[in-house]
Wavefront OBJ file of the C-alpha trace (Angstrom):
o trace
v 0.000 0.000 0.000
v 0.977 3.582 -0.567
v 2.459 5.310 2.517
v 0.433 8.413 1.732
v -2.702 6.315 2.277
v -1.295 4.405 5.252
v -0.774 7.537 7.390
v -4.424 8.677 7.496
v -5.675 5.069 7.785
v -3.362 4.472 10.744
v -4.623 7.685 12.364
v -8.252 6.572 12.007
v -7.407 3.095 13.334
v -5.579 4.657 16.305
v -8.555 6.927 17.054
v -10.870 3.904 17.009
v -8.605 2.021 19.415
v -8.359 5.086 21.686
v -12.157 5.194 21.860
v -12.344 1.479 22.637
v -9.741 1.776 25.395
v -12.082 4.262 27.083
v -15.242 2.278 26.180
v -14.195 -1.401 25.976
v -17.755 -2.740 25.749
v -18.738 -0.524 22.804
v -19.932 -2.090 19.549
v -21.272 -0.308 16.481
v -21.532 -0.253 12.701
v -19.090 1.679 10.515
v -21.654 4.485 10.256
v -22.108 4.518 14.045
v -18.346 4.492 14.592
v -18.015 7.450 12.220
v -20.756 9.412 13.940
v -20.401 8.492 17.626
v -16.804 7.359 18.092
v -15.044 9.658 15.640
v -17.480 12.588 15.514
v -14.726 15.133 16.095
v -12.829 13.984 12.995
v -14.617 15.948 10.310
v -14.557 14.765 6.729
v -14.210 10.999 7.169
v -16.386 8.932 4.870
v -18.051 5.718 6.020
v -15.836 3.889 3.510
v -12.667 5.298 5.133
v -13.915 4.293 8.583
v -14.874 0.846 7.296
v -11.386 0.403 5.827
v -9.776 1.259 9.180
v -12.156 -1.105 11.000
v -11.331 -3.922 8.574
v -7.623 -3.247 9.065
v -8.105 -3.680 12.823
v -10.078 -6.892 12.242
v -7.219 -8.229 10.079
v -4.796 -7.356 12.894
v -7.036 -9.280 15.307
v -7.648 -6.194 17.449
v -11.360 -6.039 16.591
v -14.013 -8.590 15.782
v -16.882 -8.138 13.397
v -20.325 -9.654 13.534
v -22.953 -9.567 10.795
v -26.503 -9.172 12.099
v -29.486 -10.817 10.427
v -30.389 -7.518 8.725
v -26.913 -7.394 7.150
v -25.502 -4.733 9.469
v -21.835 -5.331 10.306
v -20.921 -4.557 13.941
v -17.389 -3.992 15.225
v -16.092 -4.422 18.783
v -12.894 -5.217 20.647
v -11.688 -8.759 20.191
v -11.861 -10.489 23.536
v -9.472 -13.418 23.850
v -11.156 -16.699 24.726
v -10.082 -18.632 27.773
v -8.514 -22.017 27.233
l 1 2 3 4 5 6 7 8 9 10 11 12 13 14 15 16 17 18 19 20 21 22 23 24 25 26 27 28 29 30 31 32 33 34 35 36 37 38 39 40 41 42 43 44 45 46 47 48 49 50 51 52 53 54 55 56 57 58 59 60 61 62 63 64 65 66 67 68 69 70 71 72 73 74 75 76 77 78 79 80 81 82
C-alpha cells in the first residue's frame, strides 16, 4: 500500500482504538463508529472508517459480527479462555 494512504488510515485506526480503550464494551456499525466514536474527525467517509475497522479486524484487534439484517458490527476482540 501507498504510505500516503497508510498515514491517514493508521490515524483513524488509532482513534478507534483510543475510543475502545475508554469504552471497551462498545460495539457499532461503521456508520455509528463514524458518527459516535469519531465525531470530532470531520470529513471521514463511512468507507474510510470501514477500511480502518477492517484493518483492525485483520490485525485481530477487533471482531466483526454480521446481524441478520446485514448490518456489520465492530467491537474489541476479547481473547477466549482455554
